[in-house]
N, C-alpha and C positions, 0 to 999 in steps of 0.2 A: 297157060297164059299168065304173064307176070302180074302179080298183085302186090302193091306196096305193103310193107309191114304195118304201117299205121292204119291202113284200111283193113287188113286181115285181123288186127287186134282191136278194132273199134268196139267199144262196149255196147252190149245189147240191153243192159238194164241199168237203172239208176245206181244200184249198188256197185256196179263195175266202173263207174266214172271215177277218174282219178281226181282227187281234190274236190273243191267246191262244197265242202261240208256245211258252210254257212248257208248254202242254198238247198243242198240235196241231202243233208244229214237227216236223222230220224225226225227232227222237228223243224227242218228247214221249210220256209214258206213256199218256195218253188216246188219242192217235193209234194207238199200237201195239196197245192193247186193241181199238180199233175195227177195225183192219186184221186182227186175228186172227180176226174173224168170230164170236167168242163174247163176248156182251155180258153182263156181270154187272149186278146191281142197283147203281144209282149215285145219288148226290145231287150236283146241280150247285148250287154256292153262289156267289153274287155279285150285284152290283147289276143293275138292269134294263137292257136294251138292250145287253148285251155278248156275245150269241150263244148263250145257254143253249138256247133253243127251237130255234134254227137247227141246232145240233149234234145235238140229239135227232132232228130230222127227217132229217138226213143219215144218222144211225145206222140209223134205220128203213129208209131206202132201201137202204143197203148190206147189211143183213141180211135183206132181203125179208120183213120183218115188218110187219103192219098197225099203224099208229101211232094210238093213241087219246090225244087231248089233253084233259085235264080240268083244271079250275081248282078248287082246294080251297075257294075262297070260295063256290062255288055247288054243287060236286059233293058226293056222299056215298057211303057204302058201297054203296048200291043201284046206283050207276053202275058201280062196280067189279064187282059181281055180274053186271050185265048184260053186261059185257065177257067175263067168265068163261064165261057161257052161250054165247058165240059161238065159244069155242075148239073145235078139232076139227071145225069146220064149214067150208063153202066160203068163209065170210067171213074166217076167219083160220086158214088151213091150217098155217102155220108158227109159230103162236103169236102173242102180242100184245106190243107194246111200249107200255106206259102211261106217258105223260108227265104227271106230276101237278105242276102249277104251284102255287107258294105253299103247299107242304105244311105250313108252320107254322100254317095256319088249320085243319088237321085236329086235333081234340082227341085226347086219349090213347086213348080207346076206338076212335075211327076209325082212328088209326094202327096200333093193335094188330090191328085187323080185317084190315089189309093183309097181315099175316104169312102167313096161311093161303093167300093167293093168290100169293105170290111165292116160296114155298119149293119148289114142285114143278117150277119151271123153265119152265113154259109161258107164264107171264106175267112179263115183265121190267119192273121199275119203274125209271124215271128220274124222280126227284123234283127239283124246283128250289125254291130259297128265296133271298130277299134278306136273310134274317136268319141269324145264326150257327146252323148246325144243331146244334151241341153244346149250345146253349141251348134250342132249340125243337123238336128232333126227339128222340123217345124212344129210349132205349138199345136196345130190342129191334129197332128199325128200323135204327139206326146200325150195330149189330153185323153186319147183313146187307147193308150197302151200303158202297161206297167213295165217299168225299167228294172231289170235284174243285172247286177254287176258281177261279172265273172272275174276272179282274181288269178294271178300267176300261180302255178302249182308250187307248193313248198317242196324243198329239197328232199325231205323224208318220204313224202308221197311219191315224188318223182323217182327216187331210187328204187322203190318197190316196183314201179311200172317198168323201169329199165331192166331190172332183174328178170321180170316176167317175159319181157321182149327177148332177152338173150336166151332164156330157156326155150321159148317157142322157135326162135330162128336157128338155134343150134341143136334142135331135137335130132337125135340119131347121129350127131357128129362128135368127134373127140377133139374139140378145139379148146385149148386152155385159155383162161381169161386171167390176166394179171390182177392181183389184189388192188382194189381202189378204182378200177375202171368205171364200175357202175356209179360209185359215189362221185367221181369226177364229172361224168356226164350229167348227172342229176343236178350238180351245182352249176355247171357251165352253161346250160341251155336257157337260163333265165326264166324258168317256169313254163316253157313251151313244150308240151308233150309231143307234138308233131316233130319238132326239131330233135328231141331226144330219141324218138323211134327211128327217125331218119339217120341219126348218127349210129345207132345200133346196127341198122341194116347195112350201112356203109362199112362198118368195122367187120361184120360177118362176111360180107362179100370180098373184102380185101384182106382177110386174115392171112398172115404169113406163117412161116415155119415155126415161129415162136408163139403163135396164137395171137390173141388180141392184147395189145400192150397199152400202157398208159401214154406212151409217146404217140401211138396211133390215135388214141382217144383225144389227145390234145389237138391233133390236126383235124379230126372229124368234127369237133365241137368248137373250133377256134372262134373266139370273139362273139359267138352266138348268144352269150349271156347279156350282151349289150342291146337292150331294147331301146331304140332311139330313132326318132323321126323328127327332123328339124322343123316340120310344120305340124307335128302332132302333139298329143297330150304329154308324152314323155318329155319332150323338149321343155315345155313350160313348167311341168312338175319339178324337173331338176333345177331349173332356174329359180323357181319359187322356194324350193328347199334350200338352195344355196343362200339366198337372201335372208330367209328366216333363221337359218343357222348362224349367220354372221350377226344378224340383229339380236339373236339370243345369246351371243357371246360364247358359242361353242366352236372352238378352233378345229376340233377333230371332225365334226360333222361338216364344217366348211370345207376342209380339205377333201373329204369324201365326195361331196357333190361337185366340187371343182374338178376332181380327178375323173368323174364320170363324163363331164363335158369335154375334157381334154382327150380322154380315151376315144371318144366319138369324133374327135377332130374338130370340135366346134369352139375354136378359140375366140372367134369374133363375138359370139353371144356371151361367152364367159367374161371377156374384157369389158363389153358394154355394161353388163350387169354389175360388175365390180365398181365401175364408175358411178352408176346409179346409187349403189349402196353407200359409197363415200359421201354423197350429198344428202341422201334421204335418211340414213340411219346413224351415221357417225356425226355428220353435220358440224354444228358449231361447238360440240363438245371437244372436238379436235380439228379445228379448221385446216391445219396443215396437212391433214390426211388426204385431202383431194389431190394436192400436189404430189404426194408420195405415190398414191395409186396411179395417177396419170403417168408418172415416171416409170412405174412398173409395167403399165400397159404398153407404153411406147417402147420400152426395152424388149418386151415380149414379141412385138411385131418386128422389131429389128432382128431378133434372134431366130424367130420361128421355132416350131416344135422340132425336137423334144425339149430343147433348152428353155423355151418360153415358159415351161411349167414352173421354173424356179422363181422368176419375178412375180408371176401371177399368184403363186403360193404365198410369197411374201406379202403381197397386197391383201390377200384374204386373211392372213394371220394378223397383220397390223390392225385390220378393222375388227376382226373377231375379238381381239384382246383390248381394243380401245374403248374409252367411255362412249356412251351413246346419247344422241339428242335428235329428236325429230321436229324441233321447233321451227326449222326453216320450211319444211314441207307443209307443216300445219299453218304457218303464217301465210305462205303464198296461196295455199288452197282457200283459206278464209278470204283473202283479198279477191281471188278469182270468183268466189261465190257471190260477192257483192257486185262485181262487174257484170257477171252473167245475169244477175237479178235486176240489172238496170240501175243499181245504186252507184252513181258516179259523181255528177255535179261538175260545175265549171272549175277549172284550175284557178286558184287565187291569182289576182292580177299581179301581185308583187313577185310571183314565181314565173310568170310567163316570159317568153323570150323578149329581151329588150335590145338586142344587138342589130338594130336596123333603124334607118331614118324614119322618124315619125312615130316610133314606139312610145315616146313620152307623151305625145299628143293623145294617144289612145289609153294612157294611164297604165302602161305596161312597165313593171319593174320599179316603179317610183319609190315604193316604201320597202323594198327588199333590204334586209340587213345582212351584211356579209359576215358569216360566223368567224372567219379568221381575224377579223378586226376586234374581237372581244376576248376577254380572259377565258382560258381553257378552250378557245375556238368553238364557243357555243353561245347562242343568244336565243331567248324565247321568242318564237314567232310561229304563226300557223302555216302548216304545210299541206294538210288535207283539204279537199274542197269543203265548202260550208256544209254541204249535205251530209258529209261524213265526219264532221268535227267530233272528236272524242272517240272515234272508232279505234279498236285495238286488235291488230292481227297477230302481232308477235308477242309471245310470252317467253320470258327467259327460262331456259332449262335449269334443272337442278344440279348440273355438273359444275365442276370447279371453274372452268373457263367462262361459262355464261354467268355464273354467280359473281365472279370478279368484275365482269363487264357491267352487270346490273348495279353492283355496289359503287363502281366508278361513276356511272352516270347519275345515280341517285345523289351522290355527294355533290356533283357539279350542278345539277338541275335544281336542287333544293337549297344550295348554298351551305350545306352542312358537311 
């Protein structure tokens, strides 16, 4: 009977697990919890193929509990109730360990229904998710579980796992492996052990007269290093890293994260975020930057990929190397805070619309002073409502452009 290589090589002890030293090393908290013999309710958070299911199986074996593996995409509360019905029977004399994969697919009612089954201690829940549990798991469950974050496997650890897999799969065979194949797979699979072992299995099954070559490895692991879900954490993490890199004036990091978005084909999200950065982070330090970025974005959509990468890269580099100011976003957010807190007040009568018959009778616009009729096109008059007189939302930035504007208006408004 066919048995996938990943299943045949599944670790049986904590020492055999690839990576996750921060959790399972000699002093790792999760390891110490497991070795204590008392297993709390837990949530394993991390990308696929990094050992979450494997560790749950090892925990079940060490605690002599029956492991029930459910997937939230197909399971429901009825499946949980069926497990509860087996408790205190010969089928599960020591209680049950329920491994619920992809818990984010349980809706709020389903997640809340789990509570009554995990609080008496006979049923221990280990839930796993590839999405941030603080976004997708409800507080009532989170408060009863400890979250452990599993990380993608580092290339050095992955290479050792790939080499072991080749040794196992090629046992008794005289199949040559070109130098660099194991290292290439380890780097290309993006920290996913399951993908790595799947690539090894594919290469062994399809080995030709020349054995296993780098060219074959490139096909077996093609683009699998790209962990990307347009609705998942990876999407928002890359966008966040792109913006923070440009904000931090690091052009190389900006190009790296832009390239990750473009390689995944997500030009729309990249373009939108670049426009946001132009307003939020470059802002008034270089006001013309918005026009430049908008022109680059428009050009990108006219060109399409792959040529679109060029104007988008120009936009990223212009902003990464430009002076920065967040005075605009700070100012509008401060104004919004007052509005949302109910601090508004009536618009002064001299600013209200006076372009209609009868406005004068209502006292609208009577004392308004037209700035263009005065020297330097400015005259002192009140613009904010009385309730907000003296409020200051905008503070000039320290960059050259805003300092020049500040000096200009200081001279005019003070007569100096």
